[in-house]
N, C-alpha and C positions, 0 to 999 in steps of 0.2 A: 655119660659124657662122650664115650667112644662112638655111640650111635649117631651123633650129630656131625661127626667129622666127614662122612661120605658126602652128604649134601653140601657141606661147606667146600669140600674139595671140588665137587662138580661146578658149583657156582663160581668159585674163585678161578677156575680154569677158563671161564668165558671172558672175552676181551673187554667188555664194558658193561655198564649198568643196563643199557637197553637190551643187550643180548641176554643178560641175566633175567630181566623181566619177561622177555619173550619165552625163555626156557621155562620159567615158572608158569606162564599162561598155558603153554603147550602141555606141561605136566598136569595141570589142573583139568584141562579139557580131556586129556587121556584118562584121568582118574574117573571123571564123570562118565565117560564112554564105557569104561570097564564096569562101573556100577550099573549103568543102564543095560548093558548086554547080559549081565548076570542076573538081573531081576527076573522074576517069574513071568511078568506080564509084558515084556518088551515086544513079543511077537504080536500080541493083541493091539498094542499101541501102533505098531507099524501097519497093521491091517487097516486101522481107522484112518491113518494118514492117506492111504490109497483110495478110500471110498469117497463117494460124492458127499457133499455137505447136506445132511438131512436133519431138519430140526426135530423130527420125531424122536431122535435118539437122545435128545436132551430130556432127562427124566426129573428135572428139578420140580416141576409142577406135579408130576405123577406121584412122587414120593410124598408130597404134601397132601395130595388128594386121597392117597391110600392109607393115611394114618388111621389108627383104630377109632379115634373119636368121631371121624367124619364118615366112616364106612356106611354105605347103604342108606344114607339120608337123602331125601329128595334134593336138598340143596347141593350135596356133594356130587350127585349124578349130573345135575344141571351144570354145575361148575366144571366138571370134567368134560362134558360135551362142549361147553363154551371154549375151554382151553384147547381142546382137540381141533375145533373149528378155526381158532386163531392160528394154531401151529400149521394147519393145512394151508391157510391163506399165505402165511409167511413162506412156506415151502414152495408155493407156486411162484413167488417173487425171485427165488434164487435160480439163476439160469443154469442149465446143465454145463458141465465142464468136459466137452468131448475131446479136448486137445490132449495129445500125448507128448508133443514136443513143442519147443519154443517157436518153431516155424509155423505152427498152426494157430498161433495167437495173433492178435490184431497188430498190424504194421501201419505206422503212420505214413511211411513212404508209399505203400501200395494203396492206401485208402484215398478216396476222392471226396473233395468238398466243392460244391457248386452253389452259386447264389440261386435261391428258389424264387421264381417270378421276378427276374431282374427288371429294374426301371432305369431310364436314362438319367434321371436326377432323383434325389431323395431330399426331404425336408427334415429339419430338426424335429424330433419327436416321432418320426416314421420308424417302422419295424424293418429290419434287414434280416431276412431268413436265409440260413445256409443249410443245405441238405448234405449230410455226411454219410457216405456209403463205406462202411468198414470192410476191409479185406485183410486176409492173412498174408504172411510173408511169401506165399506161393502165388499171390494175386487172386485167390479165390474169395468170392464175396462171403461174408459171415452170415450165418443163418439164424443167429440168436443175438440178443442184446446183452446188457450187463456191463459194458465197458465203463470205466471211470473216466469221464471227460471233463476237462475244464476249458471253457472257451473265453477268450479275451480279445477285445479289439482295442487299438491304441492309436494315438496321434502323437508321435515324438515331438513334432513342432510345437504342439500345445501342451506337451507333458500331461496328457490326459489318457485315461483308460477306463474301460467298462467291462463288466462280465456279461456273458450271454447265458440265457436259460436253455438248458439241454433237455429235449424230450426224446426218450428212448422208445422206439416202436417195437422193441424186442424181436427184431428180424434182421439186425445188422445195419439198420438205418437210424439216423438220429437227425432231429431238426434242432438247429441252434438259432435262437432268436435274440437279436440285439436291438436295443432301443438307441436311436441315434441322438446323442445329447449335444453335439456341437457341429459346426460347419467345417468343411474341409475334408481332405482325404484321410482315410483310416487304413490300418493294416490289421 
């Protein structure tokens, strides 16, 4: 009974229930941090956080393929080669992460968007293509793709909107294609 008095005194000394909840949350986070730092593999975990994302490190398929029942059968060798080929193709789709700071990531303010092959007038059903050149916060053009972009056009007067199709050229440029579904100005 005496052991419970210290936490009760600490909690009762806080001014209100919100402060008490905040104190408990901080205490729980601190406890998890202590457990994490004292675990034997925390340094290996931190090293993996700093490395590039590489799908070859995912060993789910390899554990399955190296089980004793499947070892050295023609089907297992063929399956392992197929899985390796798939993982290599997936690896090529992941862009490198050369940025070390926030300032070297893509900036919407620095990036430029221009209408590709502009026309004087457009008709309903025409394509409107916008070329986006991604730049970082320093104003330098990006040399790789992989940005997550959502493109929308809208007409507030008509209360209408449509999404655009984004094509990534993997060099910092993107083509955004809109189909024009209604008459009038769009933004």
